[in-house]
C-alpha positions as CSV (number, residue, x, y, z in Angstrom):
1,X,79.5,100.4,109.4
2,X,82.8,98.6,109.4
3,X,84.8,101.8,110.0
4,X,82.4,103.3,112.5
5,X,84.0,106.2,114.4
6,X,87.4,105.7,112.8
7,X,89.5,108.6,111.4
8,X,91.1,107.6,108.1
9,X,93.5,109.6,105.8
10,X,93.6,108.8,102.1
11,X,96.2,110.3,99.9
12,X,95.3,111.2,96.3
13,X,91.7,111.1,97.2
14,X,90.6,113.6,94.6
15,X,89.9,111.1,91.8
16,X,90.1,107.5,90.7
17,X,90.7,104.8,93.3
18,X,91.3,107.4,96.0
19,X,87.9,109.1,95.5
20,X,86.2,105.7,95.4
21,X,87.9,104.8,98.7
22,X,87.0,108.1,100.3
23,X,83.3,107.6,99.5
24,X,83.3,103.9,100.5
25,X,85.1,104.6,103.8
26,X,82.7,107.4,104.7
27,X,79.7,105.2,103.9
28,X,81.1,102.6,106.3
29,X,81.2,105.1,109.2
30,X,84.7,106.7,109.0
31,X,85.6,110.3,109.1
32,X,87.7,110.6,105.9
33,X,90.6,113.0,105.6
34,X,90.9,113.8,101.9
35,X,94.6,114.4,101.3
36,X,95.0,115.8,97.8
37,X,97.3,118.2,96.0
38,X,94.6,119.4,93.6
39,X,92.4,121.8,95.6
40,X,89.5,121.7,93.2
41,X,89.3,117.9,93.2
42,X,89.9,117.6,96.9
43,X,87.1,120.1,97.7
44,X,84.7,118.4,95.2
45,X,85.1,115.0,96.9
46,X,85.0,116.4,100.4
47,X,81.8,118.4,99.7
48,X,80.2,115.4,98.0
49,X,80.8,113.3,101.1
50,X,79.7,116.0,103.5
51,X,80.3,116.2,107.2
52,X,82.1,112.8,107.2
53,X,85.0,114.3,105.2
54,X,87.7,117.0,105.7
55,X,89.8,118.2,102.8
56,X,93.4,118.9,103.7
57,X,95.5,120.2,100.7
58,X,98.7,118.1,100.7
59,X,101.7,117.6,98.4
60,X,102.7,114.2,99.5
61,X,106.0,114.4,97.7
62,X,107.0,117.3,100.0
63,X,108.1,116.1,103.5
64,X,107.5,119.5,105.1
65,X,103.9,119.6,103.7
66,X,103.3,116.1,104.9
67,X,104.6,117.0,108.4
68,X,102.3,120.0,108.5
69,X,99.3,117.9,107.4
70,X,99.7,115.3,110.1
71,X,100.4,118.0,112.7
72,X,97.0,119.4,111.7
73,X,95.4,116.0,112.0
74,X,96.8,115.7,115.6
75,X,95.6,119.1,116.5
76,X,92.1,118.7,115.1
77,X,91.4,115.1,115.7
78,X,93.9,113.9,118.3
79,X,94.2,110.5,116.6
80,X,94.4,108.5,113.4
81,X,93.0,105.0,112.8
82,X,93.9,104.3,109.2
83,X,96.3,105.6,106.5
84,X,95.7,104.7,102.9
85,X,98.7,105.7,100.8
86,X,97.0,105.7,97.4
87,X,98.6,108.7,95.6
88,X,100.6,107.7,92.5
89,X,101.6,108.9,89.1
90,X,102.4,107.1,85.9
91,X,104.2,109.2,83.3
92,X,104.0,106.9,80.3
93,X,105.4,109.4,77.8
94,X,108.4,110.2,80.0
95,X,109.2,107.0,81.9
96,X,111.6,104.6,80.1
97,X,114.2,101.8,80.6
98,X,117.1,102.7,82.9
99,X,119.4,103.1,79.9
100,X,117.3,105.9,78.4
101,X,115.6,107.3,81.5
102,X,115.9,111.0,82.3
103,X,116.9,111.2,85.9
104,X,114.6,114.1,86.6
105,X,111.7,112.0,85.5
106,X,112.9,109.2,87.7
107,X,113.1,111.5,90.8
108,X,109.6,112.9,90.1
109,X,108.0,109.5,89.8
110,X,109.8,108.0,92.8
111,X,109.1,111.1,94.9
112,X,105.4,110.8,94.4
113,X,105.0,107.0,94.4
114,X,107.5,105.9,97.0
115,X,109.0,108.8,99.0
116,X,105.5,109.9,99.8
117,X,104.7,106.6,101.4
118,X,107.8,107.0,103.6
119,X,106.8,110.6,104.5
120,X,103.2,109.8,105.3
121,X,104.1,106.7,107.4
122,X,106.8,108.6,109.2
123,X,104.5,111.3,110.4
124,X,101.3,109.1,110.8
125,X,102.9,106.4,112.9
126,X,102.9,108.3,116.2
127,X,99.2,108.9,115.8
128,X,98.5,105.3,114.6
129,X,100.2,103.8,117.6
130,X,98.1,105.6,120.1
131,X,95.1,103.3,119.8
132,X,96.3,100.8,117.2
133,X,95.8,101.4,113.5
134,X,96.3,100.3,109.9
135,X,98.4,101.3,107.0
136,X,97.4,100.3,103.4
137,X,100.0,101.0,100.7
138,X,99.5,101.0,97.0
139,X,101.8,98.9,94.9
140,X,101.0,97.6,91.4
141,X,101.4,94.6,89.1
142,X,104.6,96.4,88.1
143,X,106.0,95.3,91.5
144,X,105.3,91.7,90.6
145,X,106.1,91.3,86.9
146,X,108.4,93.0,84.4
147,X,106.9,96.1,82.7
148,X,109.2,97.2,79.9
149,X,109.8,100.9,79.5
150,X,108.6,101.9,82.9
151,X,111.6,101.4,85.1
152,X,111.0,104.4,87.4
153,X,107.4,103.3,88.0
154,X,108.4,99.7,88.5
155,X,111.2,100.7,91.0
156,X,108.8,102.9,93.0
157,X,106.2,100.1,93.3
158,X,108.7,97.4,94.1
159,X,110.1,99.5,96.9
160,X,106.6,100.2,98.3
161,X,105.9,96.5,98.4
162,X,109.1,95.7,100.2
163,X,108.6,98.6,102.7
164,X,105.1,97.3,103.5
165,X,106.6,94.0,104.7
166,X,109.2,95.8,106.8
167,X,106.5,98.0,108.4
168,X,104.4,95.0,109.2
169,X,107.3,93.3,111.1
170,X,108.5,96.5,112.9
171,X,105.1,98.0,113.9
172,X,102.8,94.9,114.2
173,X,104.1,94.5,117.8
174,X,103.2,98.1,118.4
175,X,99.6,97.7,117.3
176,X,99.9,98.9,113.7
177,X,99.2,96.5,110.8
178,X,100.6,97.3,107.3
179,X,99.3,95.7,104.1
180,X,99.6,96.4,100.5
181,X,97.1,96.3,97.6
182,X,98.6,95.8,94.1
183,X,96.1,96.8,91.4
184,X,96.3,96.4,87.7
185,X,93.9,97.0,84.7
186,X,91.7,99.4,86.7
187,X,89.6,101.8,84.7
188,X,90.9,105.2,85.9
189,X,92.5,108.1,84.1
190,X,95.9,106.4,84.8
191,X,94.9,103.5,82.6
192,X,94.7,105.8,79.6
193,X,98.2,107.1,80.4
194,X,99.6,103.6,80.8
195,X,97.8,101.7,78.1
196,X,95.1,103.3,76.0
197,X,97.3,106.2,74.8
198,X,99.7,103.6,73.4
199,X,98.9,103.1,69.7
200,X,100.3,99.6,69.8
201,X,98.0,98.6,72.7
202,X,95.1,96.3,71.5
203,X,92.4,96.8,74.1
204,X,90.1,94.0,72.8
205,X,93.0,91.5,72.7
206,X,94.0,92.4,76.2
207,X,90.5,92.0,77.6
208,X,90.1,88.7,75.8
209,X,93.1,87.4,77.7
210,X,92.1,88.9,81.0
211,X,90.5,86.1,83.1
212,X,87.5,88.2,84.2
213,X,87.1,89.7,80.7
214,X,86.7,93.3,81.9
215,X,88.6,96.3,83.3
216,X,88.6,96.6,87.0
217,X,86.7,99.5,88.7
218,X,88.0,101.9,91.3
219,X,85.5,100.5,93.7
220,X,87.0,97.0,93.3
221,X,90.3,98.3,94.8
222,X,88.5,100.5,97.3
223,X,86.7,97.4,98.7
224,X,90.1,95.7,99.2
225,X,91.4,98.8,101.0
226,X,88.3,98.9,103.1
227,X,88.7,95.3,104.3
228,X,92.4,95.9,105.1
229,X,91.5,99.0,107.1
230,X,88.7,97.4,109.0
231,X,88.8,95.1,112.0
232,X,87.7,92.2,109.8
233,X,91.3,91.9,108.7
234,X,92.7,92.0,112.3
235,X,95.0,89.0,111.6
236,X,96.2,90.2,108.2
237,X,99.6,91.9,108.4
238,X,102.3,92.2,105.7
239,X,100.0,90.9,103.0
240,X,100.1,91.8,99.3
241,X,96.6,91.6,97.9
242,X,96.6,91.6,94.1
243,X,93.5,93.2,92.7
244,X,93.9,92.7,89.0
245,X,91.3,90.2,87.8
246,X,94.1,87.6,87.3
247,X,96.1,89.7,84.8
248,X,99.5,89.1,86.4
249,X,99.1,85.3,86.5
250,X,98.0,85.0,82.9
251,X,100.4,84.6,79.9
252,X,99.6,87.7,77.7
253,X,102.0,86.9,74.9
């Protein structure tokens, strides 16, 4: 029960890593706030967890919607102990290099992946500072290595990584730790968008060069987020935890 009696908000908790984290956090004693734009997915996850979860429909790319969500959290719970900014999009068919990138696509990706982190932190921090709390942000291997043809996604994740470090320095003295998890090669619907739908991608060759020789599971990343949210990581602040099976340190070509 590593999160016993804690109230934790998870964005994009309706599927993939977010869903795995919601279930894991609840199993460890937290009351999980399922922040999800897709009402059907959000309700499904919340109902599966039961009394330990509350679904709050939220478009994290809309600052007014985010403000309303955290206002509701304050009214109904009076506090917040953990924020996991997990929501992300990867638009593989639309993202591109800067020279070819449609700016509308750029703004859509950055709004979801990076602006949402700013919005959620902005409105969660007053609650997190009341009793001390944690922020876990989601970056990606794209924040650490070059990913050709995905400049909007790469920019959004690099900004998230840098923001995490600034948050850690600014709010650590105020009782709020901020850390970042950087996943890669995780078996979620996004992996199909980013790799498997690409006819030039050779899955077997990729896995043969991956040190652990398998795709990661959503639970693998959820366990990292759990640790960073729990008191077990009380001296971890500003860290970038890479959860990728060693992909980003392995020559792939």
